DRENDO-1510 file (C-alpha; in Angstrom, 1 decimal, always signed):
<recs>
REC; n; res; u; v; w
REC; 1; MET; +0.0; +0.0; +0.0 .
REC; 2; ASP; +1.1; +3.6; -0.6 .
REC; 3; ALA; -0.3; +7.1; -0.6 .
REC; 4; SER; +0.5; +10.2; -2.8 .
REC; 5; ILE; -0.5; +13.8; -2.7 .
REC; 6; ASN; -0.6; +15.9; -5.8 .
REC; 7; ASN; +0.0; +19.7; -6.1 .
REC; 8; ASP; -3.7; +20.4; -5.4 .
REC; 9; GLY; -3.7; +18.5; -2.2 .
REC; 10; VAL; -5.7; +15.6; -3.5 .
REC; 11; ILE; -4.7; +12.3; -1.8 .
REC; 12; GLY; -4.4; +9.1; -3.9 .
REC; 13; ILE; -4.2; +5.7; -2.2 .
REC; 14; GLY; -2.9; +2.6; -4.1 .
REC; 15; LEU; -3.5; -0.9; -2.7 .
REC; 16; ILE; -2.0; -4.0; -4.4 .
REC; 17; ALA; -3.0; -7.4; -2.9 .
REC; 18; ARG; -0.7; -10.4; -3.5 .
REC; 19; ASP; -0.9; -14.0; -2.3 .
REC; 20; CYS; +2.0; -16.0; -0.6 .
REC; 21; PHE; +3.4; -16.7; -4.1 .
REC; 22; GLY; +3.6; -13.0; -5.0 .
REC; 23; ASP; +0.8; -13.1; -7.5 .
REC; 24; CYS; -1.6; -10.2; -7.7 .
REC; 25; VAL; -5.1; -11.2; -6.4 .
REC; 26; GLY; -6.7; -7.8; -6.2 .
REC; 27; TRP; -6.1; -4.0; -6.3 .
REC; 28; ARG; -7.8; -0.8; -5.5 .
REC; 29; GLY; -7.2; +2.9; -6.2 .
REC; 30; ILE; -8.9; +5.5; -3.9 .
REC; 31; THR; -9.1; +9.3; -4.3 .
REC; 32; ILE; -9.6; +11.4; -1.1 .
REC; 33; ASN; -10.0; +15.2; -0.9 .
REC; 34; LEU; -8.9; +15.8; +2.7 .
REC; 35; PRO; -6.2; +18.2; +4.1 .
REC; 36; LEU; -3.9; +15.5; +5.6 .
REC; 37; SER; -0.2; +15.3; +6.1 .
REC; 38; PRO; +1.9; +12.7; +4.2 .
REC; 39; GLU; +2.2; +10.6; +7.3 .
REC; 40; ALA; -1.6; +10.7; +8.0 .
REC; 41; SER; -2.2; +9.8; +4.4 .
REC; 42; GLU; +0.1; +6.7; +4.7 .
REC; 43; ALA; -1.8; +5.7; +7.9 .
REC; 44; LEU; -5.1; +6.1; +6.1 .
REC; 45; ALA; -3.8; +3.9; +3.3 .
REC; 46; ALA; -3.0; +1.2; +5.9 .
REC; 47; LEU; -6.5; +1.5; +7.3 .
REC; 48; ARG; -8.0; +1.2; +3.8 .
REC; 49; ALA; -5.8; -1.9; +3.2 .
REC; 50; VAL; -7.2; -3.6; +6.3 .
REC; 51; GLU; -10.8; -2.7; +5.3 .
REC; 52; PHE; -10.2; -4.0; +1.8 .
REC; 53; SER; -8.8; -7.4; +3.2 .
REC; 54; LEU; -11.9; -7.8; +5.5 .
REC; 55; GLU; -14.2; -7.0; +2.6 .
REC; 56; LYS; -12.6; -9.7; +0.5 .
REC; 57; GLY; -12.6; -12.3; +3.3 .
REC; 58; TRP; -8.8; -12.5; +3.7 .
REC; 59; ARG; -8.0; -13.3; +7.3 .
REC; 60; ASN; -4.2; -13.6; +7.2 .
REC; 61; LEU; -2.8; -10.2; +6.4 .
REC; 62; ILE; +0.7; -8.7; +6.1 .
REC; 63; ILE; +0.7; -4.9; +5.4 .
REC; 64; GLU; +3.7; -3.6; +3.6 .
REC; 65; GLY; +4.4; +0.1; +3.4 .
REC; 66; ASP; +7.4; +2.4; +2.8 .
REC; 67; CYS; +6.5; +4.9; +5.6 .
REC; 68; LEU; +8.5; +3.6; +8.6 .
REC; 69; SER; +6.8; +5.8; +11.2 .
REC; 70; VAL; +3.3; +4.5; +10.2 .
REC; 71; ILE; +4.5; +0.8; +10.3 .
REC; 72; GLN; +6.1; +1.4; +13.8 .
REC; 73; GLY; +2.9; +3.1; +15.0 .
REC; 74; ILE; +0.8; +0.0; +13.9 .
REC; 75; LEU; +3.3; -2.4; +15.5 .
REC; 76; ASP; +3.8; -0.5; +18.8 .
REC; 77; LEU; +0.0; -0.1; +19.4 .
REC; 78; LYS; +0.7; +3.4; +20.6 .
REC; 79; LEU; -2.1; +6.0; +20.2 .
REC; 80; SER; -1.0; +9.3; +18.8 .
REC; 81; ALA; -2.9; +12.6; +18.9 .
REC; 82; GLY; -5.2; +13.9; +16.2 .
REC; 83; VAL; -5.9; +12.0; +13.0 .
REC; 84; LEU; -3.0; +9.6; +13.4 .
REC; 85; GLY; -4.2; +8.4; +16.7 .
REC; 86; SER; -7.7; +7.8; +15.4 .
REC; 87; VAL; -6.5; +5.9; +12.4 .
REC; 88; PHE; -4.2; +3.7; +14.5 .
REC; 89; GLU; -7.0; +3.0; +16.9 .
REC; 90; ASP; -9.3; +1.9; +14.1 .
REC; 91; ILE; -6.5; -0.4; +12.7 .
REC; 92; ASN; -5.9; -2.0; +16.1 .
REC; 93; VAL; -9.7; -2.7; +16.5 .
REC; 94; LEU; -10.0; -4.2; +13.0 .
REC; 95; ALA; -6.8; -6.3; +13.4 .
REC; 96; LYS; -8.6; -8.4; +16.0 .
REC; 97; ASP; -10.8; -9.9; +13.2 .
REC; 98; PHE; -7.7; -11.5; +11.5 .
REC; 99; HIS; -6.2; -14.9; +12.3 .
REC; 100; SER; -2.8; -13.4; +11.8 .
REC; 101; PHE; -1.9; -9.7; +11.3 .
REC; 102; LYS; +1.6; -8.2; +10.6 .
REC; 103; ALA; +3.0; -4.9; +9.4 .
REC; 104; LEU; +6.4; -4.7; +7.5 .
REC; 105; HIS; +8.4; -1.8; +6.3 .
REC; 106; VAL; +9.7; -2.0; +2.7 .
REC; 107; PHE; +11.8; +0.4; +0.7 .
REC; 108; ARG; +10.3; +2.6; -2.0 .
REC; 109; GLU; +11.9; +0.6; -4.8 .
REC; 110; HIS; +10.0; -2.5; -3.6 .
REC; 111; ASN; +6.7; -0.6; -3.5 .
REC; 112; VAL; +6.7; +0.6; -7.1 .
REC; 113; ALA; +3.3; -0.8; -8.2 .
REC; 114; ALA; +1.4; +0.6; -5.2 .
REC; 115; HIS; +3.2; +4.0; -5.6 .
REC; 116; SER; +2.3; +4.2; -9.2 .
REC; 117; LEU; -1.4; +3.4; -8.5 .
REC; 118; ALA; -1.4; +6.0; -5.7 .
REC; 119; LYS; +0.0; +8.7; -8.1 .
REC; 120; LEU; -2.7; +7.7; -10.6 .
REC; 121; ALA; -5.4; +8.0; -8.0 .
REC; 122; SER; -4.3; +11.5; -7.0 .
REC; 123; THR; -4.7; +12.7; -10.6 .
REC; 124; ALA; -7.9; +11.0; -11.6 .
REC; 125; SER; -11.4; +11.5; -10.2 .
REC; 126; SER; -12.3; +7.8; -10.4 .
REC; 127; LEU; -10.3; +4.7; -10.7 .
REC; 128; PRO; -10.4; +1.0; -11.5 .
REC; 129; ARG; -11.5; -1.0; -8.5 .
REC; 130; ASP; -11.6; -4.6; -7.1 .
REC; 131; LEU; -9.8; -6.8; -9.6 .
REC; 132; ASP; -10.1; -10.5; -8.4 .
REC; 133; LEU; -7.2; -12.5; -9.8 .
REC; 134; ASN; -5.8; -16.1; -9.6 .
REC; 135; ALA; -2.5; -17.0; -11.0 .
REC; 136; ALA; +0.1; -19.7; -10.8 .
REC; 137; GLY; +2.5; -19.6; -7.8 .
REC; 138; ASP; +6.2; -20.3; -7.4 .
REC; 139; ASP; +8.5; -21.9; -4.8 .
REC; 140; GLU; +12.1; -21.5; -4.1 .
REC; 141; ARG; +14.6; -23.9; -2.5 .
REC; 142; VAL; +17.5; -23.3; -0.1 .
REC; 143; GLY; +19.7; -26.4; +0.0 .
REC; 144; ASP; +17.4; -29.4; +0.1 .
REC; 145; LYS; +14.5; -27.5; +1.9 .
REC; 146; LYS; +11.6; -26.1; +0.0 .
REC; 147; HIS; +10.2; -22.7; +1.2 .
REC; 148; CYS; +6.9; -21.1; +0.2 .
REC; 149; PHE; +8.1; -17.5; +0.8 .
REC; 150; PRO; +9.5; -16.3; -2.5 .
REC; 151; MET; +8.6; -12.7; -1.8 .
REC; 152; LYS; +12.1; -11.3; -1.9 .
REC; 153; ARG; +12.6; -12.8; -5.4 .
REC; 154; ILE; +9.2; -11.7; -6.5 .
REC; 155; LEU; +9.8; -8.1; -5.3 .
REC; 156; LEU; +13.0; -8.0; -7.2 .
REC; 157; MET; +11.4; -9.2; -10.4 .
REC; 158; GLU; +8.5; -6.8; -9.9 .
REC; 159; THR; +10.9; -3.9; -9.4 .
REC; 160; ASN; +12.6; -4.8; -12.7 .
REC; 161; TRP; +9.3; -5.2; -14.5 .
REC; 162; TYR; +7.9; -1.9; -13.4 .
REC; 163; SER; +11.0; +0.2; -13.9 .
REC; 164; SER; +10.8; +2.3; -17.1 .
REC; 165; PRO; +13.6; +2.2; -19.7 .
REC; 166; GLU; +14.9; +5.6; -18.6 .
REC; 167; GLU; +15.0; +4.6; -15.0 .
REC; 168; ILE; +17.0; +1.4; -16.0 .
REC; 169; SER; +19.4; +3.7; -17.8 .
REC; 170; GLY; +20.0; +5.7; -14.7 .
REC; 171; GLY; +17.6; +8.6; -15.5 .
REC; 172; SER; +15.3; +10.2; -13.0 .
REC; 173; SER; +11.6; +9.2; -12.5 .
REC; 174; SER; +9.0; +11.4; -14.1 .
REC; 175; CYS; +5.3; +11.5; -14.8 .
REC; 176; ALA; +6.0; +9.6; -18.0 .
REC; 177; SER; +7.6; +6.9; -15.9 .
REC; 178; ASP; +4.4; +6.6; -13.9 .
REC; 179; ILE; +2.5; +6.3; -17.2 .
REC; 180; TYR; +4.8; +3.4; -18.2 .
REC; 181; GLN; +4.3; +1.7; -14.8 .
REC; 182; LEU; +0.5; +2.0; -15.3 .
REC; 183; GLY; +0.8; +0.3; -18.7 .
REC; 184; VAL; +2.8; -2.6; -17.0 .
REC; 185; LEU; +0.1; -2.9; -14.4 .
REC; 186; LEU; -2.7; -3.0; -17.0 .
REC; 187; PHE; -0.9; -5.7; -18.9 .
REC; 188; GLU; -0.2; -7.8; -15.9 .
REC; 189; VAL; -3.7; -7.9; -14.5 .
REC; 190; SER; -5.2; -8.3; -18.0 .
REC; 191; CYS; -3.2; -11.6; -18.5 .
REC; 192; THR; -4.1; -13.3; -15.2 .
REC; 193; PRO; -6.5; -16.3; -15.3 .
REC; 194; SER; -10.1; -16.1; -14.0 .
REC; 195; PHE; -10.1; -12.4; -14.5 .
REC; 196; THR; -13.0; -9.9; -14.9 .
REC; 197; TYR; -12.6; -6.2; -14.4 .
REC; 198; ARG; -14.1; -2.8; -14.9 .
REC; 199; ILE; -12.4; +0.5; -15.4 .
REC; 200; ILE; -14.3; +3.6; -14.7 .
REC; 201; PHE; -13.2; +7.0; -16.1 .
REC; 202; PRO; -15.0; +10.3; -16.4 .
REC; 203; GLY; -17.5; +9.9; -19.3 .
REC; 204; GLY; -17.3; +6.2; -19.7 .
REC; 205; PHE; -16.0; +2.8; -18.5 .
REC; 206; LEU; -14.6; -0.5; -19.7 .
REC; 207; SER; -15.8; -3.9; -18.7 .
REC; 208; TYR; -13.9; -7.1; -19.9 .
REC; 209; GLU; -14.8; -10.7; -19.1 .
REC; 210; GLN; -12.2; -12.3; -21.3 .
REC; 211; LEU; -8.5; -12.5; -21.1 .
REC; 212; PHE; -6.1; -10.8; -23.5 .
REC; 213; CYS; -3.8; -13.8; -23.1 .
REC; 214; THR; -2.8; -16.2; -20.3 .
REC; 215; PHE; +0.5; -17.5; -19.0 .
REC; 216; GLY; +1.2; -21.3; -18.8 .
REC; 217; SER; +3.9; -20.9; -16.1 .
REC; 218; ILE; +5.6; -18.3; -13.9 .
REC; 219; GLU; +8.6; -18.5; -16.3 .
REC; 220; GLU; +6.4; -17.6; -19.2 .
REC; 221; LYS; +4.9; -14.7; -17.3 .
REC; 222; SER; +8.4; -13.5; -16.3 .
REC; 223; THR; +9.6; -13.6; -19.9 .
REC; 224; SER; +6.6; -11.7; -21.2 .
REC; 225; MET; +6.8; -9.0; -18.4 .
REC; 226; ALA; +10.5; -8.5; -19.1 .
REC; 227; SER; +9.8; -8.2; -22.9 .
REC; 228; LEU; +7.6; -5.1; -22.3 .
REC; 229; ARG; +10.7; -3.0; -21.8 .
REC; 230; HIS; +11.7; -3.8; -25.4 .
REC; 231; HIS; +8.2; -2.9; -26.7 .
REC; 232; VAL; +7.3; -6.5; -27.4 .
REC; 233; LEU; +3.9; -8.0; -26.6 .
REC; 234; PRO; +2.8; -11.7; -26.8 .
REC; 235; PRO; +1.7; -12.7; -30.4 .
REC; 236; GLN; -1.7; -13.9; -29.3 .
REC; 237; LEU; -2.5; -10.4; -27.9 .
REC; 238; LEU; -1.5; -8.7; -31.1 .
REC; 239; LEU; -3.6; -11.1; -33.2 .
REC; 240; LYS; -6.7; -11.4; -31.1 .
REC; 241; TRP; -6.8; -8.0; -29.4 .
REC; 242; PRO; -5.2; -5.5; -31.8 .
REC; 243; LYS; -7.1; -2.5; -30.3 .
REC; 244; GLU; -6.0; -3.4; -26.7 .
REC; 245; ALA; -2.5; -4.2; -27.9 .
REC; 246; SER; -2.2; -0.8; -29.6 .
REC; 247; PHE; -3.3; +0.9; -26.4 .
REC; 248; CYS; -0.7; -1.0; -24.3 .
REC; 249; LEU; +2.1; -0.1; -26.8 .
REC; 250; TRP; +1.1; +3.5; -26.7 .
REC; 251; ILE; +1.5; +3.6; -22.9 .
REC; 252; LEU; +4.7; +1.5; -22.9 .
REC; 253; HIS; +6.5; +3.6; -25.6 .
REC; 254; LEU; +10.3; +3.5; -25.2 .
REC; 255; GLU; +10.5; +7.3; -25.5 .
REC; 256; PRO; +9.1; +9.1; -22.5 .
REC; 257; SER; +8.1; +12.1; -24.7 .
REC; 258; SER; +6.0; +9.8; -26.9 .
REC; 259; ARG; +3.9; +8.4; -24.0 .
REC; 260; PRO; +0.5; +9.9; -23.4 .
REC; 261; LYS; -0.3; +12.2; -20.6 .
REC; 262; MET; -3.0; +11.5; -18.1 .
REC; 263; SER; -5.4; +13.9; -19.9 .
REC; 264; ASP; -4.7; +12.1; -23.2 .
REC; 265; LEU; -5.5; +8.7; -21.6 .
REC; 266; LEU; -8.8; +10.0; -20.2 .
REC; 267; GLN; -9.8; +11.4; -23.6 .
REC; 268; SER; -8.7; +8.4; -25.7 .
REC; 269; ASP; -11.2; +6.5; -27.9 .
REC; 270; PHE; -10.2; +3.2; -26.1 .
REC; 271; LEU; -11.5; +4.5; -22.8 .
REC; 272; ASN; -14.5; +6.3; -24.3 .
REC; 273; GLU; -16.1; +3.6; -26.6 .
REC; 274; PRO; -19.9; +3.8; -27.1 .
REC; 275; ARG; -22.0; +3.1; -24.1 .
REC; 276; ASP; -24.4; +0.8; -26.0 .
REC; 277; GLU; -21.7; -1.7; -26.7 .
REC; 278; ILE; -20.7; -1.7; -23.0 .
REC; 279; GLU; -24.3; -2.3; -22.0 .
REC; 280; GLU; -24.6; -5.1; -24.5 .
REC; 281; ARG; -21.5; -6.7; -23.0 .
REC; 282; GLU; -22.9; -6.3; -19.5 .
REC; 283; ALA; -26.2; -7.7; -20.5 .
REC; 284; ALA; -24.5; -10.7; -22.1 .
REC; 285; ILE; -22.4; -11.3; -19.0 .
REC; 286; GLU; -25.4; -11.0; -16.7 .
REC; 287; LEU; -27.4; -13.4; -19.0 .
REC; 288; ARG; -24.6; -15.9; -18.9 .
REC; 289; GLU; -24.3; -15.7; -15.1 .
REC; 290; ASN; -28.1; -16.2; -14.8 .
REC; 291; ILE; -27.9; -19.2; -17.1 .
REC; 292; GLU; -25.0; -20.7; -15.0 .
REC; 293; GLU; -27.0; -20.1; -11.8 .
REC; 294; GLN; -30.1; -21.8; -13.3 .
REC; 295; GLU; -28.0; -24.8; -14.5 .
REC; 296; LEU; -26.4; -25.1; -11.0 .
REC; 297; LEU; -29.9; -24.9; -9.4 .
REC; 298; PHE; -31.2; -27.6; -11.9 .
REC; 299; GLU; -28.3; -29.9; -11.1 .
REC; 300; PHE; -28.9; -29.4; -7.4 .
REC; 301; LEU; -32.6; -30.3; -7.8 .
REC; 302; LEU; -31.7; -33.4; -9.8 .
REC; 303; LEU; -29.3; -34.4; -7.1 .
REC; 304; LEU; -31.9; -33.8; -4.5 .
REC; 305; GLN; -34.5; -35.8; -6.4 .
REC; 306; GLN; -32.1; -38.7; -6.8 .
REC; 307; ARG; -31.3; -38.7; -3.1 .
REC; 308; LYS; -35.0; -38.8; -2.3 .
REC; 309; LYS; -35.5; -41.7; -4.7 .
REC; 310; ASP; -32.5; -43.6; -3.1 .
REC; 311; ALA; -33.9; -42.9; +0.4 .
REC; 312; ALA; -37.4; -44.2; -0.7 .
REC; 313; ASP; -35.9; -47.3; -2.2 .
REC; 314; SER; -33.9; -47.9; +1.0 .
REC; 315; TYR; -37.0; -47.4; +3.2 .
REC; 316; ASN; -39.0; -49.8; +0.9 .
REC; 317; GLU; -36.3; -52.4; +1.3 .
REC; 318; ILE; -36.3; -52.0; +5.1 .
REC; 319; ILE; -40.1; -52.2; +5.2 .
REC; 320; SER; -40.0; -55.4; +3.1 .
REC; 321; PHE; -37.5; -57.0; +5.5 .
REC; 322; MET; -39.5; -56.0; +8.5 .
REC; 323; SER; -42.7; -57.4; +6.9 .
REC; 324; SER; -41.0; -60.7; +6.3 .
REC; 325; ASP; -39.7; -60.7; +9.9 .
REC; 326; ILE; -43.1; -59.9; +11.3 .
REC; 327; GLU; -44.6; -62.8; +9.3 .
REC; 328; GLU; -41.9; -65.2; +10.6 .
REC; 329; VAL; -42.5; -64.0; +14.2 .
REC; 330; ALA; -46.2; -64.6; +13.8 .
REC; 331; LYS; -45.5; -68.1; +12.6 .
REC; 332; LEU; -43.2; -68.7; +15.6 .
REC; 333; GLN; -45.8; -67.4; +18.0 .
REC; 334; LYS; -48.3; -69.8; +16.7 .
REC; 335; ALA; -45.8; -72.6; +17.0 .
REC; 336; LEU; -44.9; -71.6; +20.6 .
REC; 337; GLN; -48.6; -71.4; +21.5 .
REC; 338; VAL; -48.9; -75.1; +20.3 .
REC; 339; LYS; -45.9; -76.1; +22.3 .
REC; 340; LYS; -47.0; -74.2; +25.4 .
REC; 341; GLY; -50.3; -76.2; +25.3 .
REC; 342; SER; -48.3; -79.5; +25.3 .
REC; 343; SER; -46.2; -78.4; +28.3 .
REC; 344; PHE; -49.1; -78.2; +30.7 .
REC; 345; SER; -49.1; -80.9; +33.4 .
REC; 346; THR; -52.0; -82.2; +35.5 .
REC; 347; ASN; -51.9; -81.1; +39.2 .
REC; 348; ASP; -53.6; -83.9; +41.2 .
REC; 349; ASP; -53.9; -81.7; +44.3 .
REC; 350; ASP; -56.0; -79.1; +42.4 .
REC; 351; SER; -58.2; -81.5; +40.4 .
REC; 352; GLY; -62.0; -81.1; +40.6 .
REC; 353; SER; -65.0; -83.0; +39.5 .
REC; 354; SER; -65.2; -81.2; +36.2 .
REC; 355; GLY; -61.6; -82.0; +35.2 .
REC; 356; SER; -58.1; -80.8; +36.1 .
REC; 357; ARG; -56.6; -77.4; +36.4 .
REC; 358; LYS; -53.3; -76.9; +34.4 .
REC; 359; LYS; -50.2; -74.9; +35.4 .
REC; 360; ILE; -47.4; -73.5; +33.2 .
REC; 361; ARG; -43.8; -74.8; +33.7 .
REC; 362; ARG; -41.8; -71.8; +35.0 .
REC; 363; VAL; -38.2; -71.4; +33.9 .
REC; 364; SER; -36.3; -69.9; +36.8 .
REC; 365; TYR; -32.7; -69.7; +35.5 .
REC; 366; VAL; -30.8; -69.9; +32.2 .
REC; 367; LYS; -27.0; -69.9; +31.9 .
REC; 368; PHE; -24.5; -70.6; +29.1 .
REC; 369; ILE; -22.0; -73.4; +29.6 .
REC; 370; ASP; -20.2; -72.4; +26.5 .
REC; 371; SER; -20.9; -70.6; +23.2 .
REC; 372; THR; -23.3; -73.2; +21.9 .
REC; 373; THR; -24.6; -74.9; +25.0 .
REC; 374; LEU; -26.9; -73.5; +27.7 .
REC; 375; VAL; -28.6; -75.0; +30.8 .
REC; 376; SER; -32.0; -74.0; +32.2 .
REC; 377; ALA; -33.8; -74.7; +35.5 .
REC; 378; SER; -37.6; -74.9; +35.8 .
REC; 379; THR; -40.3; -75.7; +38.4 .
REC; 380; ASP; -40.9; -79.2; +37.0 .
REC; 381; ASN; -38.1; -80.8; +39.1 .
REC; 382; THR; -35.7; -80.7; +36.1 .
REC; 383; VAL; -32.6; -79.0; +34.8 .
REC; 384; LYS; -32.3; -79.2; +31.0 .
REC; 385; LEU; -29.2; -79.0; +28.8 .
REC; 386; TRP; -29.7; -77.4; +25.3 .
REC; 387; ASP; -27.4; -77.7; +22.3 .
REC; 388; LEU; -27.7; -74.6; +20.1 .
REC; 389; SER; -25.5; -76.1; +17.4 .
REC; 390; THR; -28.2; -78.6; +16.4 .
REC; 391; CYS; -30.9; -76.0; +16.0 .
REC; 392; THR; -32.0; -75.6; +12.4 .
REC; 393; SER; -34.7; -73.0; +13.2 .
REC; 394; ARG; -35.4; -70.4; +15.9 .
REC; 395; VAL; -37.1; -73.0; +18.1 .
REC; 396; LEU; -35.4; -75.9; +20.0 .
REC; 397; ASP; -37.8; -78.9; +19.9 .
REC; 398; CYS; -36.2; -80.9; +22.7 .
REC; 399; PRO; -33.3; -80.6; +25.2 .
REC; 400; HIS; -30.0; -82.4; +24.7 .
REC; 401; GLN; -30.1; -83.8; +28.3 .
REC; 402; SER; -32.5; -83.6; +31.2 .
REC; 403; PHE; -31.2; -83.8; +34.8 .
REC; 404; THR; -33.6; -85.1; +37.5 .
REC; 405; GLY; -33.3; -86.0; +41.2 .
REC; 406; HIS; -33.8; -82.7; +43.0 .
REC; 407; LEU; -37.2; -81.2; +44.1 .
REC; 408; ASN; -38.3; -77.9; +42.6 .
REC; 409; VAL; -42.0; -77.1; +42.0 .
REC; 410; LYS; -42.6; -73.7; +43.7 .
REC; 411; ASN; -39.4; -71.7; +44.3 .
REC; 412; PHE; -36.3; -70.5; +42.5 .
REC; 413; VAL; -33.6; -72.8; +43.9 .
REC; 414; GLY; -30.6; -71.4; +42.2 .
REC; 415; LEU; -28.4; -72.5; +39.3 .
REC; 416; PHE; -24.7; -72.3; +38.6 .
REC; 417; VAL; -22.3; -74.0; +36.1 .
REC; 418; SER; -18.5; -74.5; +36.2 .
REC; 419; GLU; -16.3; -76.7; +34.0 .
REC; 420; GLY; -19.1; -79.2; +33.1 .
REC; 421; TYR; -20.6; -79.3; +36.6 .
REC; 422; ILE; -24.1; -77.9; +37.2 .
REC; 423; ALA; -25.1; -76.9; +40.8 .
REC; 424; THR; -28.7; -76.4; +41.9 .
REC; 425; GLY; -30.8; -76.5; +45.0 .
REC; 426; SER; -34.0; -78.2; +46.1 .
REC; 427; GLU; -37.0; -77.8; +48.3 .
REC; 428; THR; -38.4; -79.7; +51.4 .
REC; 429; ASN; -41.8; -81.4; +50.6 .
REC; 430; GLU; -44.6; -82.8; +52.8 .
REC; 431; ARG; -42.8; -86.2; +52.9 .
REC; 432; ARG; -40.0; -84.5; +54.8 .
REC; 433; VAL; -37.4; -84.8; +52.1 .
REC; 434; THR; -34.7; -82.5; +53.6 .
REC; 435; THR; -33.5; -79.4; +51.7 .
REC; 436; GLN; -30.4; -80.4; +49.7 .
REC; 437; ALA; -27.9; -79.0; +47.3 .
REC; 438; PHE; -27.3; -81.1; +44.1 .
REC; 439; VAL; -24.4; -81.3; +41.7 .
REC; 440; TYR; -24.9; -82.7; +38.2 .
REC; 441; HIS; -22.3; -83.4; +35.5 .
REC; 442; ASN; -23.4; -82.5; +32.0 .
REC; 443; SER; -22.8; -86.1; +30.8 .
REC; 444; LEU; -25.0; -87.8; +33.4 .
REC; 445; PRO; -28.8; -87.4; +33.9 .
REC; 446; MET; -28.7; -88.2; +37.6 .
REC; 447; PRO; -27.0; -86.3; +40.4 .
REC; 448; ALA; -23.3; -86.7; +40.9 .
REC; 449; LEU; -23.3; -85.3; +44.5 .
REC; 450; SER; -25.8; -84.0; +47.0 .
REC; 451; TYR; -25.6; -82.4; +50.4 .
REC; 452; LYS; -28.4; -82.2; +53.0 .
REC; 453; PHE; -28.8; -78.9; +55.0 .
REC; 454; SER; -29.1; -79.3; +58.8 .
REC; 455; ASP; -29.7; -77.0; +61.6 .
REC; 456; PRO; -26.5; -75.0; +62.2 .
REC; 457; LEU; -26.9; -75.2; +66.0 .
REC; 458; SER; -28.1; -78.7; +66.7 .
REC; 459; GLY; -27.0; -80.5; +63.6 .
REC; 460; ASP; -30.3; -82.1; +63.2 .
REC; 461; GLU; -32.1; -82.4; +59.8 .
REC; 462; VAL; -34.6; -79.6; +59.2 .
REC; 463; ASP; -38.2; -80.7; +58.8 .
REC; 464; ASP; -39.7; -77.3; +57.9 .
REC; 465; SER; -41.5; -77.8; +54.5 .
REC; 466; SER; -41.2; -74.1; +53.7 .
REC; 467; GLN; -37.5; -74.1; +53.5 .
REC; 468; PHE; -35.6; -74.4; +50.2 .
REC; 469; ILE; -32.1; -73.7; +48.7 .
REC; 470; SER; -32.2; -70.2; +47.4 .
REC; 471; SER; -28.8; -69.7; +45.8 .
REC; 472; VAL; -25.7; -71.7; +44.8 .
REC; 473; CYS; -22.4; -70.5; +43.4 .
REC; 474; TRP; -19.1; -72.1; +42.4 .
REC; 475; ARG; -15.9; -70.5; +43.5 .
REC; 476; GLY; -13.9; -69.6; +40.4 .
REC; 477; GLN; -11.6; -72.3; +39.1 .
REC; 478; SER; -12.0; -74.5; +42.1 .
REC; 479; SER; -14.1; -77.3; +43.5 .
REC; 480; THR; -15.6; -75.2; +46.3 .
REC; 481; LEU; -19.4; -74.5; +46.2 .
REC; 482; VAL; -21.3; -72.0; +48.3 .
REC; 483; ALA; -25.0; -72.8; +49.0 .
REC; 484; ALA; -27.6; -70.7; +50.9 .
REC; 485; ASN; -31.1; -71.6; +52.0 .
REC; 486; SER; -34.2; -69.6; +52.6 .
REC; 487; MET; -33.5; -69.3; +56.3 .
REC; 488; GLY; -30.2; -67.4; +55.7 .
REC; 489; ASN; -27.9; -70.3; +56.4 .
REC; 490; ILE; -24.8; -70.4; +54.1 .
REC; 491; LYS; -22.7; -73.6; +53.6 .
REC; 492; LEU; -19.3; -73.7; +52.1 .
REC; 493; LEU; -18.9; -77.1; +50.5 .
REC; 494; ASP; -15.8; -78.7; +48.9 .
REC; 495; MET; -16.3; -81.4; +46.3 .
REC; 496; VAL; -13.9; -84.3; +46.9 .
</recs>
């Protein structure tokens, strides 16, 4: 960024935006009629650069200027009196909106493009604004390491590109030199890919949505930019854009006296072409943008329709699966109802003259022995072993083994398995069968071991018919069994 004040006190501000590869991504020229000092003008240029970056959505900013006092004022965060203090305060407030914010001092010879644009802004009532550009980048290497900060080399190349022939020869800079630098700037931004720009001058404006020519690489761009000093333009520009090429050659004339003055530029036919043609170009550009938006919207709607169709197909498939599962569950329920009817047993104690009352076998415990075998206890005096590996449907027709010998018709008497052994309890019935703990082996249907519970004080057998074994548990990886009855007595048994 840079600022310039002409003889009438008009301030011109030039802003050149570049990416980390040194390629121009935007520029702006601003004219201000305020009685400000050169230092205040430079500070105002820095503020406009910050605002320009926020407007474009750039959140990592490095400000470069050739006024050391302004750069120091931004970095030191010190408030000065008057206009400078107000501008520095605004910059510090806006800087909080950036992810990273830095300010660097550069020498005037490295700020040629912004200085030329600022001079142009101080002599013109309106200027080109907001050029959005994208161009190929470049890297540089130091030893075996690759660095993405080629700014020093880019600045040196830029200084060489924007230096007029008379300045290269050791002559002094003049207004004609500024005109030459303006021509270089016009050529550079006009040959950058993805470029659309408008230039507004008193009495007319230009609007281009096509490129004069494009560069395939940074080397090609460097060669073309260096050739401007020899009054040489790319062949494709001369063939396809003769009017624009003639305008560039006029501004880039080797003789300073043959270059146009600013007034000549403002009155040139190139900058004052008929308004109707410009409006037609604008209408064509707007129509094309509308068509592109409509096509994009149409593609979005097609994509949305396809996604809805895919979702509907997926839901239909899920519903189909669920329907088949529901049908299968209904069949299984019917089968279970039939099997439940066959599992009823006659209770002689509750029989009446009209027939017998039936009761359902209650399953009290189910435990896995391994991944394919489980054991269940029920109130029909049995413990059953089930082999899941032989199951061809979702219903097991019969157990692999039934264990009998214990008494269990009313209560939950516990169940525990360990290394092929199955421990369960029993009840005391009216025939004074004493409460016992039973141990089965999964290979035998009859008990392998049993233990009768006795009174813990007298040692006599308990004849209370309401007592039963309530819980059994094997000690991990041992032959020790813990059994407890409904009276709260706990026995620690060791199988020998």
